BABADREN-377315 format. One line per 5 residues: number of its first residue (from 0); for each residue y, z, x of C-alpha. Coordinates in steps of 0.05 Angstrom, whole numbers. Layout:
BEGIN
NUM	Y/Z/X; ...
end
This chain:
BEGIN
0	445/-537/26; 395/-486/53; 366/-501/121; 309/-472/162; 359/-434/206
5	380/-394/145; 309/-367/138; 295/-358/213; 311/-283/216; 270/-270/153
10	211/-310/179; 216/-275/247; 215/-207/213; 154/-224/172; 117/-256/229
15	134/-202/279; 115/-147/230; 49/-181/214; 30/-190/287; 48/-118/304
20	7/-95/245; -53/-136/267; -49/-108/338; -42/-36/315; -99/-43/265
25	-145/-75/316; -130/-23/369; -137/35/319; -206/10/297; -229/5/369
30	-204/75/385; -238/103/323; -303/68/341; -302/95/412; -286/166/387
35	-345/162/338; -392/142/394; -367/199/439; -373/251/383; -442/225/364
40	-466/228/436; -438/299/442; -476/322/381; -539/287/404; -531/321/472
45	-525/389/438; -588/375/397; -626/354/459; -604/416/498; -626/460/441
50	-692/424/436; -704/436/511; -687/510/500; -627/509/547; -577/529/494
55	-577/556/424; -531/522/373; -512/557/309; -512/494/265; -486/532/204
60	-425/555/242; -418/485/272; -419/455/202; -367/506/177; -320/491/235
65	-329/416/226; -315/420/151; -253/461/161; -228/412/213; -241/353/168
70	-206/389/110; -145/399/154; -144/326/173; -150/305/100; -93/351/81
75	-50/322/136; -64/251/113; -47/269/42; 18/301/66; 36/239/106
80	22/193/48; 66/235/3; 122/231/53; 114/155/58; 125/151/-17
85	189/192/-9; 210/146/48; 201/84/4; 244/116/-49; 298/132/2
90	296/61/29; 304/31/-41; 361/80/-57; 398/61/7; 391/-12/-6
95	355/-28/58; 319/-89/29; 310/-122/97; 259/-68/116; 213/-84/57
100	189/-152/84; 176/-120/152; 135/-63/123; 96/-106/74; 78/-157/127
105	61/-102/177; 15/-68/126; -19/-135/111; -29/-146/185; -54/-76/194
110	-107/-86/141; -128/-151/173; -132/-118/242; -174/-60/214; -221/-107/177
115	-231/-157/234; -229/-107/292
end
């Protein structure tokens, strides 16, 4: 007969992964929000200083630099996502099936943390 104690490690893995995912997602959303405010205030400050005639901002060059930076970030994210797919293949080939409940519950928690943060 199967008892609750047989499922305790599995339930602990799922619950722990979910809670860790929620915390990471929540924290990441807060950090991104703070960074967006700081960057927005910086750009507004540059625009104000240019309006006052204190500095001159080459907005075309600013846009070029910003676009190249965002392209680099997008390429990095695509590279990471490609490597995660290779990691999933390696995990399934090694037979590490106990990691799959942890990662799936952590990703579900992460999405909840991002959406509710």
